[in-house]
PLY file of the C-alpha trace (Angstrom):
ply
format ascii 1.0
element vertex 163
property float x
property float y
property float z
element edge 162
property int vertex1
property int vertex2
end_header
109.05 111.35 106.16
106.34 109.83 108.30
106.80 106.14 109.14
103.72 104.51 110.63
102.28 101.08 111.38
99.83 100.10 108.65
97.92 96.87 108.04
99.45 94.69 105.35
96.13 94.71 103.49
95.72 98.53 103.56
95.35 99.92 100.00
98.67 101.80 100.24
100.46 98.64 101.37
98.81 96.64 98.59
99.97 99.22 96.02
103.57 99.12 97.25
103.46 95.32 97.37
102.42 95.32 93.70
105.35 97.65 92.92
107.89 95.44 94.70
106.45 92.36 93.02
106.90 94.01 89.61
110.50 94.81 90.52
111.15 91.22 91.65
109.61 89.91 88.43
111.82 92.18 86.32
115.01 91.42 88.24
114.48 87.65 88.30
112.50 87.23 85.07
109.75 85.35 86.92
106.40 85.87 88.64
107.80 87.67 91.71
107.91 86.48 95.31
105.29 83.80 95.87
105.98 83.35 99.59
102.55 82.93 101.22
101.74 86.04 103.28
98.57 87.39 104.86
97.71 90.47 106.90
97.36 88.49 110.13
101.08 87.67 110.09
101.95 91.32 110.69
99.61 92.08 113.59
101.42 93.11 116.79
102.84 91.60 118.90
103.56 88.77 116.41
104.68 91.13 113.67
104.52 94.69 112.37
104.11 96.31 108.98
105.36 99.85 108.37
104.78 102.34 105.57
106.71 105.56 105.02
104.87 108.53 103.57
106.47 111.57 101.97
105.42 115.10 103.06
102.68 115.06 100.41
101.15 111.90 101.88
102.34 109.55 99.13
103.43 106.06 100.29
107.09 105.63 99.35
108.54 102.75 101.39
107.49 99.65 103.25
108.75 96.80 105.37
107.52 94.33 107.92
108.46 91.49 110.21
106.57 88.36 111.19
107.08 85.77 113.92
108.75 82.51 113.00
109.64 79.56 115.16
111.33 76.23 114.47
109.68 74.44 111.56
110.44 72.32 108.52
111.44 75.40 106.47
114.58 75.98 108.54
113.50 78.71 110.95
114.57 78.66 114.60
112.61 79.42 117.76
112.63 83.16 118.42
113.08 84.23 114.80
111.54 87.39 113.37
111.47 87.34 109.58
111.89 90.54 107.62
109.51 90.83 104.65
108.69 93.25 101.84
111.39 95.85 102.39
110.92 98.26 99.49
111.54 101.90 98.60
110.08 103.36 95.42
112.76 104.45 92.93
112.12 108.18 93.42
112.68 107.95 97.20
115.83 105.84 97.20
118.99 107.23 98.74
117.15 109.06 101.55
117.88 106.50 104.27
114.29 105.23 104.45
115.18 101.54 104.24
117.69 101.94 107.05
115.12 103.79 109.22
112.44 101.17 108.58
114.91 98.35 109.25
115.94 99.88 112.59
112.30 100.37 113.63
111.42 96.78 112.70
114.42 95.41 114.60
113.49 97.44 117.70
109.88 96.27 117.55
110.82 92.61 117.09
113.29 92.88 119.98
110.58 94.43 122.19
108.26 91.57 121.23
110.82 89.09 122.58
112.24 87.87 119.27
115.93 86.95 119.48
117.04 86.92 115.84
116.00 88.80 112.69
116.28 86.72 109.53
115.73 87.60 105.91
115.90 86.12 102.46
116.92 88.12 99.43
118.50 87.27 96.11
121.62 87.80 94.07
119.80 90.23 91.73
119.31 92.63 94.67
122.83 93.85 95.43
121.51 97.05 97.03
119.53 94.99 99.55
122.52 92.79 100.33
124.66 95.90 100.87
122.05 97.41 103.22
121.79 94.26 105.29
125.49 93.49 105.56
126.26 97.11 106.47
123.56 96.83 109.17
125.18 93.84 110.88
123.52 90.95 109.06
125.62 87.91 108.25
125.02 85.00 105.88
123.21 82.10 107.54
121.81 78.68 106.67
119.09 78.98 104.06
115.46 78.87 105.20
111.98 79.69 103.99
110.11 79.35 100.74
113.19 79.87 98.53
115.70 77.87 100.61
116.44 75.52 97.72
116.62 78.22 95.04
120.17 78.86 93.74
119.80 82.67 93.60
118.49 82.90 97.18
120.67 84.35 99.93
119.74 84.28 103.62
121.03 86.55 106.37
120.54 86.84 110.13
121.27 89.27 112.93
120.96 88.67 116.68
118.40 90.96 118.35
119.79 90.48 121.85
120.07 93.49 124.11
123.25 95.47 123.71
123.40 95.05 119.94
122.98 98.15 117.79
0 1
1 2
2 3
3 4
4 5
5 6
6 7
7 8
8 9
9 10
10 11
11 12
12 13
13 14
14 15
15 16
16 17
17 18
18 19
19 20
20 21
21 22
22 23
23 24
24 25
25 26
26 27
27 28
28 29
29 30
30 31
31 32
32 33
33 34
34 35
35 36
36 37
37 38
38 39
39 40
40 41
41 42
42 43
43 44
44 45
45 46
46 47
47 48
48 49
49 50
50 51
51 52
52 53
53 54
54 55
55 56
56 57
57 58
58 59
59 60
60 61
61 62
62 63
63 64
64 65
65 66
66 67
67 68
68 69
69 70
70 71
71 72
72 73
73 74
74 75
75 76
76 77
77 78
78 79
79 80
80 81
81 82
82 83
83 84
84 85
85 86
86 87
87 88
88 89
89 90
90 91
91 92
92 93
93 94
94 95
95 96
96 97
97 98
98 99
99 100
100 101
101 102
102 103
103 104
104 105
105 106
106 107
107 108
108 109
109 110
110 111
111 112
112 113
113 114
114 115
115 116
116 117
117 118
118 119
119 120
120 121
121 122
122 123
123 124
124 125
125 126
126 127
127 128
128 129
129 130
130 131
131 132
132 133
133 134
134 135
135 136
136 137
137 138
138 139
139 140
140 141
141 142
142 143
143 144
144 145
145 146
146 147
147 148
148 149
149 150
150 151
151 152
152 153
153 154
154 155
155 156
156 157
157 158
158 159
159 160
160 161
161 162
């Protein structure tokens, strides 16, 4: 698998974003994730967006991080927020999410971010299992869905010496 930086508004990223939105909508019986995002949020060094391609050149997984600092949505100075982690059903179980997560953490750490934060939901037990097995712990709720009862927030320090 080839994992490479790709603009958030690249056609392959847009297609995978549509797929993850459809999955969110099905799992939560709603319109999907309406968190405001734009391509500029993922431009290095203030963020990064990655796509994984299979050997045939088909996009199969995605994930990104964006800079966050203290604001009225509950973020803290130095935060990097994980967004749009997704693996298409046919590529699940190959370790792609874990590889993308590690690459995003390393990039955010190199950019001087001190904590990776993420929001997921109770209808995504696979995501919660990935994050908790990767060292993420529950934290105070933040972001667009901070007041939503099915929202769950997690954080992991990105300080040197952490895996």
